N, C-alpha and C positions, 0 to 999 in steps of 0.2 A: 078720226082726228088726224090732222096733218102733222108731219114731222116737225114743222116749225113750231106748232103750238106745244108739242111735247117737250121740245128743247127749252122753250120759254118757261114752262111750269117747273121743270127740273131745276133750272137756274134759280127760280124764285124760292123753291124749297131749300136749296143749299144756302142762299143768302139769309133766309129766315132762321135757319138753324144756327148759322154763324153769329147772327145778331143776338139770339137767345143765350148763346154761350158767353159772349162778351158782356152781356147785361149784368151778370152776377159777379164780374171781376175774376181775377186769377185765383185759382184754388191750388195751393201747393200740395205736393204729394205727401201722404201720411207716412211718417217713419217711426219706428219703435225707439224709445229712449235707450241710451246706452248706460247701464248701471254698473258701476265699478264693483268688483267682488269684495265682500267683507272678509278681511283676513284677521282672525283672532290670534292674539299673542299666546304662545304655548305656556301652559302652567308648569312652573318649575317643580321638581321633585323634592319635597320637604320631608318625606317619610324616612323612617329608619332610626337607628340608635345614634346617640351623640354624648359627648362629655365636654366639660368646660369649666371655667372659673369666673368668679365675680369679685368686684371691689365695690364696697358700699359705704354709705354714711347714714346712720340712724339718728333720728331727732324726734322731738315732739312728744316724748313721754310725759305723763302727768300723774303723779301719785302724792296726794295729800297725806302726810304721815301723822296719824293720830296715835297717841300712847294711852293705853288703858292699864288698870291694875288687875290684880288677880280676881277681882269680883266683876270684871268687865266694865268698870266705871271709867269713863273717859277723863283722863287727867289733863289733856290739852293736845294741841297740834304743835309739832316742832318744825313745820315747814313743808315744802313740796320738793319731791325728788323728780327731776326732769331729765331722764336718762338720754344720753346722746353719745355718739362715738363711731369709730370706724369698724368695719368688719370685712373679712375676706373669706370667700367660700369656694367649695368644689361641688360639682353637680354631674349627674349622669341621668339620661332619660331616653324615652322612646316615643316616636310619633307615628300615628297612622294618618293617612290622608284620603279624603273623599272629595274629589273635584277641588274646590278652593278652600275647603275646611280641613283643619288638622286637630288632632286631640291625642292626649297621652299623658302618662305619669312622669314625674321627675323627682329624684331623690337628691337632697342637698345637705351639706354640712358646712356650717359657718363658724369660724373662729372670730370672737368679738371682743371689743373693749368698749361696751356700751354702758355708761355709768353716770352717777351723780350722787351727791351727798348733801345732807342738811343737818342742822343742830339748833337747839334752843334750850333755854332754862324753863323747867316746869316744876311744880311742887309735888314731891313724893313723900308721903308720911310726914308732912309738915315741913319738910326741908326743900329748898330750891336746889335742883340738880340739873346739870347740863347733860342732856341726852342727845346723842347723834344717831343718824341712820345713814348707812352707806350701801348703795345698791349697784350691782354690776352684773350684766349678762355676759357670761364667759363663752358659751357656745350654743348653737342651735342645730338640732336635727329636724329636717322638714321633709314631708312627703307632699308634693304639690301635684295638682292636676291642671294642665294647661289646655285651653281651647283657642285655636287661632283661626284667622281668616286672611287669606292671601290677597292683598290689595293690588299688588303688581307682582310679576314673576319673581323679583328678588326681594320683596318686602312683605312681612306678615305682622299683623297686630294680634294680640291675644289677651285673654283674661286668665287670672290665676286664683285658685282656691285650694286650700289644703290644711293639713294638720302639722303642728310643730311642737317640739319639746325643747325647752330652754333650761340650761343650767345657770342658776342665779346665785351669786355670792352676795349675801346680805348680812349686814352687821347692825345690831342695835345695842346701844349702851356698851360698846366695845366687846360684844359677844357675837361670835359667828353663828348665824342661824341660816346657813345656806340651804337651798332647796331646789328641786326640779319641778317645773311647771308645764302642764299641757295646755295648748291653746290653738288658735286658728290663724291662718294667714289668707288675706285676699289682696288682689292687686291687678295691675295692668302692665303690659309690656309691648315692645316693638322689636323685631329682629330683622336684620338685613344681611343678605348673602354677600360675601366678598368674592367667593368663587364656589365651585361645586362642593367643597368640603368645609370651608370656614365661613363663619357668620359672626356678627357683633350684635349685642342686645343692650337695651336700656329698659329698666323696670322701676316701678313704684310699688311698694308693698306696705300693708298695714298689718302688724302682728299684735295680738291680744292674748295674754296668758292668764287672764282671770284674776281672782283674789286668793290670797294665801294668808292664813293666820299664823303669825310667828311669835314665839315667846322667848324671853330672855330676862334673867334676874327678877322674876316675878312680874315683869311687864310684858305687854303684848301689843302688836299692831297688825293691821291687815295690809299686806303688800299688794299693790295693783301694778302689774308690769305690762306696759304696752308702748308702742312707738311706731313711727313711720320710717321707711327705709328706701333710699334711692340707690340703685345699683347699676353699674355698667359691667358688661361681661363679654366673653368670647366663647363660641362653641365650635367643636370639631366633629363633623359627621363621619361615622365609621360604618 
């Protein structure tokens, strides 16, 4: 084969390859996408001991006061005791932390002025007698267990469950029949850090101290003490 024919064939092959390449259009180079690294916020340290104080207002108590005689015969109702009032408390607790969860006990003592009174005329031994009932919660000792979840480094929400003992000053028919009652407390709260040591709290609690039979001057009633309590507070971590 002559040199001229070889040159012509090479040129034809080159042109054919070029045409085939351009027939499919431009193919851009493949590059790997750039993914920004995910930076997780550090979890704050909520563990350790703390102490603090609270200021609260209780409301929503409901106790229908029925008066019975010595044979347990209902003589009538004299009204409803709806206790409400302010309370101030001190607390000390400890928290353990596992990742975003916290849990631990808290011991609290509250001085209270949670009270209400009612009175009405009922028939006793054939006579109409005005009988009154005055109920007041004077103090509460409570052991609470709190379980929290850290929703952001400086903020935690938590649930509350625990035991409480209330000192109740109760009067029926001008007779003091005060008593101590055991009960339970449940609630919800939120706590926010101000700095590494200080935090503020807001809480709702419901306290129920069951029923207690009280007797005075041959008459009796069943006291039912319960209420809701909204509290704000401050904690200091040590």
